[in-house]
C-alpha positions in Angstrom: 67.1 32.0 141.6 63.6 33.3 142.2 64.9 35.3 145.2 67.6 36.8 143.0 65.1 37.8 140.4 62.7 39.4 142.9 65.5 41.3 144.6 66.8 42.5 141.3 63.4 43.8 140.1 62.9 45.5 143.4 66.3 47.2 143.0 65.6 48.4 139.5 62.2 49.7 140.5 63.6 51.7 143.5 66.9 52.8 142.1 65.6 54.0 138.7 62.1 54.8 139.7 60.9 52.5 137.0 58.7 49.5 136.2 60.9 46.4 135.6 60.8 42.8 134.4 63.3 40.0 133.9 62.8 37.1 131.5 65.1 34.2 131.8 66.6 31.8 129.2 65.0 28.4 129.0 68.2 26.5 128.4 67.1 25.5 124.9 68.1 28.6 123.0 65.0 30.7 123.8 63.2 32.5 126.6 60.8 31.0 129.1 57.2 31.5 128.2 56.2 32.5 131.7 57.4 35.9 132.9 58.0 34.5 136.4 58.6 37.3 138.9 58.0 39.9 136.1 57.5 42.7 138.6 55.5 45.8 137.6 56.3 45.8 133.9 53.8 43.7 131.9 55.3 42.6 128.6 52.7 42.7 125.7 52.9 40.4 122.7 54.4 43.3 120.7 57.0 44.0 123.3 57.8 40.2 123.5 59.0 40.4 119.9 61.5 43.1 120.9 62.6 41.0 123.9 63.2 38.0 121.6 65.2 40.3 119.3 67.4 41.5 122.2 68.0 37.9 123.3 68.9 36.7 119.8 71.2 39.6 118.9 72.6 40.2 122.4 72.2 43.9 122.0 70.0 46.5 123.9 66.9 47.7 122.1 63.7 49.7 122.8 63.4 52.9 124.6 66.4 55.3 124.5 68.2 53.2 121.8 68.4 53.4 118.0 66.8 50.0 117.7 63.0 50.2 118.0 63.0 53.3 120.2 59.2 53.8 120.2 58.5 51.0 122.6 57.4 50.9 126.2 60.6 49.9 127.9 64.4 49.7 127.6 65.6 46.1 127.1 69.0 44.9 128.0 70.5 41.4 127.4 71.8 39.7 130.5 75.2 38.4 129.2 77.4 36.3 131.5 80.9 35.2 130.5 79.7 31.9 129.2 76.2 32.6 127.7 73.2 34.9 127.7 70.9 34.1 130.6 68.0 36.4 129.9 66.7 39.9 129.2 65.9 42.8 131.6 63.2 45.4 130.8 63.1 48.8 132.5 60.6 51.6 131.9 61.3 54.8 133.9 58.0 56.2 135.3 59.1 59.7 134.4 59.7 58.7 130.7 63.0 60.6 130.9 66.2 59.1 129.4 68.8 57.7 131.8 71.6 60.0 132.8 75.1 58.9 131.9 75.6 57.9 135.6 72.4 55.9 135.6 73.3 54.2 132.3 76.7 53.2 133.7 75.1 51.9 136.9 72.5 50.0 134.8 75.3 48.3 132.7 77.2 47.3 135.9 74.1 46.0 137.7 72.9 43.9 134.7 76.4 42.5 134.2 76.5 41.4 137.9 73.0 40.1 137.7 73.9 38.0 134.6 76.8 36.5 136.4 74.7 35.7 139.5 72.0 34.1 137.4 74.6 32.0 135.5 76.0 30.9 138.9 72.5 29.9 140.1 71.9 28.0 136.9 75.1 26.1 137.3 74.4 25.3 140.9 71.0 23.9 139.9 72.6 21.9 137.1 75.1 20.5 139.6 72.3 19.6 142.1 70.4 17.8 139.3 73.5 15.9 138.3 74.2 14.9 141.9 70.6 13.8 142.4 70.8 11.7 139.2 74.0 10.1 140.4 72.5 9.4 143.9 69.3 8.0 142.3 71.4 5.7 140.1 73.4 4.5 143.1 70.2 3.9 145.1 68.7 2.0 142.2 71.8 -0.3 142.0 71.7 -0.9 145.8 67.9 -1.7 145.7 68.3 -3.9 142.6 71.2 -5.8 144.2 69.2 -6.2 147.5 66.1 -7.4 145.7 68.1 -9.8 143.5 69.7 -11.4 146.7 66.3 -11.6 148.5 64.7 -13.3 145.5 67.6 -15.7 144.9 67.5 -17.1 148.5 64.0 -18.7 148.4 64.5 -19.7 144.7 67.7 -21.5 145.7 65.9 -23.3 148.5 63.0 -24.3 146.2 65.4 -25.6 143.5 67.5 -27.6 146.1 64.5 -29.1 147.9 62.7 -30.0 144.6 65.9 -31.6 143.3 66.0 -33.6 146.6 62.5 -34.8 146.1 63.4 -36.1 142.6 66.3 -38.1 144.1 65.5 -41.8 144.1 67.3 -42.3 147.4 64.8 -40.0 149.1 61.7 -41.8 147.7 62.0 -44.5 150.4 62.3 -41.9 153.3 58.9 -40.2 153.9 60.2 -38.0 156.8 62.9 -36.5 154.5 60.3 -36.0 151.7 58.0 -34.2 154.2 60.9 -31.9 155.4 61.8 -31.1 151.8 58.2 -30.3 151.0 58.0 -28.0 154.1 61.1 -26.2 152.9 59.6 -25.7 149.5 56.4 -24.4 151.1 58.2 -21.9 153.4 60.4 -20.7 150.6 57.3 -20.2 148.3 55.6 -18.2 151.0 58.7 -16.0 151.5 58.9 -15.5 147.7 55.2 -14.6 147.6 55.7 -12.0 150.4 58.6 -10.5 148.5 56.7 -10.2 145.3 53.7 -8.6 147.1 56.1 -6.1 148.8 57.7 -5.3 145.4 54.2 -4.7 143.9 53.2 -2.5 146.9 56.4 -0.5 146.4 
């Protein structure tokens, strides 16, 4: 998306011999605070109000329009088929109004730019959704693996300790020692697993 914005600003600057800026929608019904790759057109606090108006009303404003014409730049909403994705600002260095051909070109370019930005936004949203799905899958695999690894020594400890409590084993010291060794080995394994989990 950043590459698209930089290339678009460069195109506006060269084609229209103008200073240009692009402000993107933040996805929450407003514009991003940062100007990002704002190019050569710095947007003042006063101009920011005009940009916000263009975004909310989805209509051009500023220089060469009937809406707030005494401003520094011409502001165009970037409207894609699904939504508005931002606002472009262009200020010709000559101060002269756009010719009809330039105006048509500007409308076509901003329309294509809006579609491209929307496509990039959708692609990013898809990547985030895929990443969330993969993270959930990995979480489940890890949780299942950890559960299995913890159950094994716990089962051994439970079985061996139950054996120690059996009256028939009380008279067999070798069996009791073997059960105690199993409990000890399983406890050490369980301790290692817990340490590894804490390290992770």
